[in-house]
C-alpha positions as CSV (number, residue, x, y, z in Angstrom):
1,M,-12.3,1.0,-9.1
2,R,-11.5,-1.5,-6.4
3,L,-9.1,-0.8,-3.5
4,F,-7.6,-3.4,-1.2
5,H,-5.7,-3.6,2.1
6,F,-3.7,-6.9,2.8
7,S,-3.2,-8.0,6.3
8,D,-2.2,-11.2,8.3
9,D,-5.1,-10.3,10.7
10,P,-8.4,-12.1,9.8
11,D,-10.5,-10.0,12.2
12,I,-10.3,-6.3,11.2
13,R,-13.7,-4.8,11.4
14,R,-12.6,-1.2,10.9
15,F,-9.4,0.4,9.6
16,V,-8.6,3.5,11.7
17,P,-6.0,6.1,10.5
18,R,-2.6,5.5,12.0
19,P,0.8,7.0,11.4
20,V,3.3,4.7,9.6
21,A,5.4,2.6,11.9
22,V,8.7,3.8,10.3
23,P,8.5,7.3,8.9
24,S,10.3,8.0,5.6
25,E,11.3,11.0,3.6
26,R,8.3,11.9,1.5
27,G,9.5,15.1,-0.1
28,P,8.5,18.7,0.4
29,G,4.8,19.1,1.2
30,R,4.2,15.4,1.5
31,E,5.2,14.9,5.1
32,W,1.6,14.3,6.0
33,L,2.0,10.9,4.4
34,N,3.8,9.7,7.5
35,G,0.7,10.8,9.6
36,P,-2.4,9.0,10.5
37,L,-3.9,7.4,7.3
38,V,-5.5,4.3,6.1
39,W,-3.5,2.9,3.2
40,A,-4.9,1.0,0.2
41,I,-3.6,-0.4,-3.1
42,S,-5.4,-0.5,-6.4
43,E,-6.6,-3.7,-7.9
44,E,-4.1,-3.2,-10.7
45,R,-1.1,-3.1,-8.4
46,Q,-2.2,-5.4,-5.6
47,A,0.6,-7.8,-6.3
48,M,2.9,-5.5,-4.4
49,Y,1.3,-6.7,-1.2
50,L,0.9,-10.5,-1.8
51,F,3.9,-11.1,0.4
52,P,4.5,-11.8,4.1
53,R,4.2,-8.4,5.9
54,D,8.0,-7.9,6.6
55,C,9.3,-9.6,3.4
56,P,11.7,-7.3,1.5
57,R,10.8,-7.2,-2.2
58,I,11.4,-5.3,-5.4
59,L,8.8,-5.3,-8.1
60,L,9.4,-4.0,-11.6
61,W,7.1,-3.3,-14.5
62,P,7.4,-1.5,-17.8
63,T,5.9,2.0,-18.4
64,P,5.3,3.8,-21.6
65,Q,8.8,5.3,-21.1
66,T,10.5,2.0,-20.7
67,S,13.3,1.5,-23.3
68,H,13.5,-1.6,-25.5
69,E,17.0,-2.2,-24.0
70,D,15.7,-2.2,-20.4
71,L,12.7,-4.4,-21.4
72,A,15.0,-6.9,-23.1
73,A,17.5,-6.8,-20.2
74,W,15.1,-7.5,-17.5
75,F,12.2,-9.3,-19.1
76,G,14.2,-11.2,-21.7
77,G,11.4,-11.4,-24.2
78,R,8.9,-12.9,-21.7
79,S,5.6,-11.4,-21.4
80,W,5.1,-11.2,-17.6
81,R,3.3,-8.1,-16.5
82,T,5.5,-7.7,-13.4
83,L,8.7,-9.1,-12.0
84,A,8.9,-9.6,-8.3
85,H,12.2,-10.3,-6.5
86,I,12.6,-11.7,-3.0
87,E,15.3,-13.4,-1.0
88,W,15.6,-17.1,-0.5
89,R,15.3,-16.8,3.2
90,W,11.7,-15.5,2.7
91,F,10.5,-18.0,0.2
92,E,9.3,-20.6,2.8
93,R,7.3,-17.9,4.6
94,L,5.9,-16.8,1.2
95,R,5.1,-20.5,0.2
96,T,3.3,-21.3,3.5
97,G,1.9,-17.8,4.2
98,R,-1.7,-16.7,4.4
99,L,-3.0,-13.2,3.9
100,Y,-6.4,-11.6,4.1
101,R,-7.4,-9.2,1.4
102,Y,-9.8,-6.6,2.6
103,E,-11.8,-4.7,0.0
104,L,-12.4,-1.1,1.0
105,P,-15.0,1.4,-0.2
106,A,-13.3,4.0,-2.4
107,E,-15.3,7.1,-1.4
108,T,-12.9,8.6,1.2
109,F,-9.7,7.6,-0.6
110,E,-7.2,10.0,-2.3
111,D,-5.1,8.8,-5.2
112,L,-1.4,9.4,-4.6
113,D,-0.6,9.1,-8.3
114,T,2.1,6.6,-7.6
115,A,2.2,2.8,-8.0
116,G,-1.5,2.4,-7.2
117,M,-1.3,3.8,-3.7
118,W,-4.4,5.5,-2.1
119,V,-5.0,6.9,1.3
120,S,-7.9,7.8,3.5
121,R,-7.8,10.3,6.3
122,E,-11.0,8.8,7.7
123,A,-11.7,5.5,9.3
124,V,-12.9,2.8,6.8
125,T,-15.1,-0.3,7.2
126,P,-14.2,-3.1,4.8
127,I,-16.9,-4.3,2.4
128,A,-15.4,-7.7,1.9
129,M,-12.6,-10.0,2.9
130,Q,-10.9,-12.8,1.0
131,V,-8.5,-15.4,2.4
132,I,-5.4,-16.0,0.2
133,D,-3.6,-19.1,1.3
134,D,-1.4,-19.8,-1.8
135,L,0.6,-16.6,-2.3
136,P,2.8,-17.9,-5.2
137,A,-0.3,-19.0,-7.1
138,A,-2.0,-15.6,-6.4
139,L,1.1,-13.9,-7.8
140,A,1.1,-16.1,-10.9
141,A,-2.6,-15.4,-11.4
142,L,-1.8,-11.7,-11.6
143,D,0.9,-12.4,-14.3
144,V,3.8,-11.9,-11.9
145,E,7.1,-13.8,-12.3
146,L,8.6,-14.5,-9.0
147,R,12.4,-14.4,-8.9
148,I,14.2,-15.6,-5.9
149,M,17.8,-14.4,-5.0
150,P,20.3,-14.8,-2.1
151,T,20.1,-11.0,-1.6
152,L,18.3,-8.1,-3.3
153,A,21.5,-5.9,-3.0
154,P,22.5,-6.6,-6.7
155,L,19.3,-4.8,-7.7
156,K,20.4,-1.5,-6.0
157,D,20.7,0.3,-9.3
158,V,17.4,-0.7,-10.8
159,W,16.0,2.8,-10.0
160,S,18.2,4.1,-12.7
161,T,16.5,2.1,-15.4
162,T,13.4,3.1,-17.4
163,L,11.3,0.5,-15.6
164,H,9.0,1.3,-12.7
165,A,10.7,0.0,-9.5
166,S,9.0,-0.4,-6.2
167,G,11.0,-1.5,-3.2
168,I,9.1,-2.5,0.0
169,R,10.7,-3.4,3.4
170,L,14.2,-3.1,2.0
171,R,15.5,-2.4,5.4
172,N,14.9,-6.1,6.0
173,A,16.9,-7.2,3.0
174,A,20.2,-9.0,3.6
175,G,23.2,-6.7,3.0
176,W,21.1,-3.8,1.7
177,A,22.7,-1.1,3.8
178,E,26.1,-2.7,3.7
179,A,26.1,-2.7,-0.1
180,G,25.6,1.0,-0.1
181,A,22.2,0.5,-1.6
182,P,19.9,3.5,-1.4
183,T,16.6,3.4,0.3
184,P,14.4,4.7,-2.4
185,R,12.0,7.6,-1.4
186,L,8.8,5.9,-2.3
187,L,5.2,6.6,-1.5
188,A,4.5,2.9,-2.2
189,S,6.2,1.5,0.9
190,P,4.0,2.3,3.9
191,E,3.7,0.1,7.0
192,P,0.2,-1.3,6.7
193,S,-2.3,-0.2,9.2
194,G,-3.8,-3.7,9.5
């Protein structure tokens, strides 16, 4: 198993557990997820973090429980593994952005059993770092279809479908709060520690 942490900082020598910058509702018994941790994403779900740090995005993928109707409505017969939605105002930053993908040793990490998220309560020294300077190409290489919208607010009801939906940095989405869109209680939306 490979675990990664994405950052815009090219000089991280050691990841030290830190609390999330913006605490969120985690559910009973899971409040500790707002505390000091090092966050990582599995290789399988790394596409969730191939975006500029504060870019709001919604990613969707089918699960074994996904209905044929939802699959047809959202994927329209296309065979992409994941759909990623961002706003136009973030596209130029995505197009010109650069990220650093740190590979982390898995020994101290705990699986959160949600969207590929893992956490370590101990400091972690990266074992490798890769520069990613073409984010759209990196997404395409992971079989992600990028969809660009004026606002993500029309997607506010996607959590009621049978698809998996991950929303990250939605507080930065244009009109999200004004549209009455919920802020989903997700484990997959931490502020990165890097």
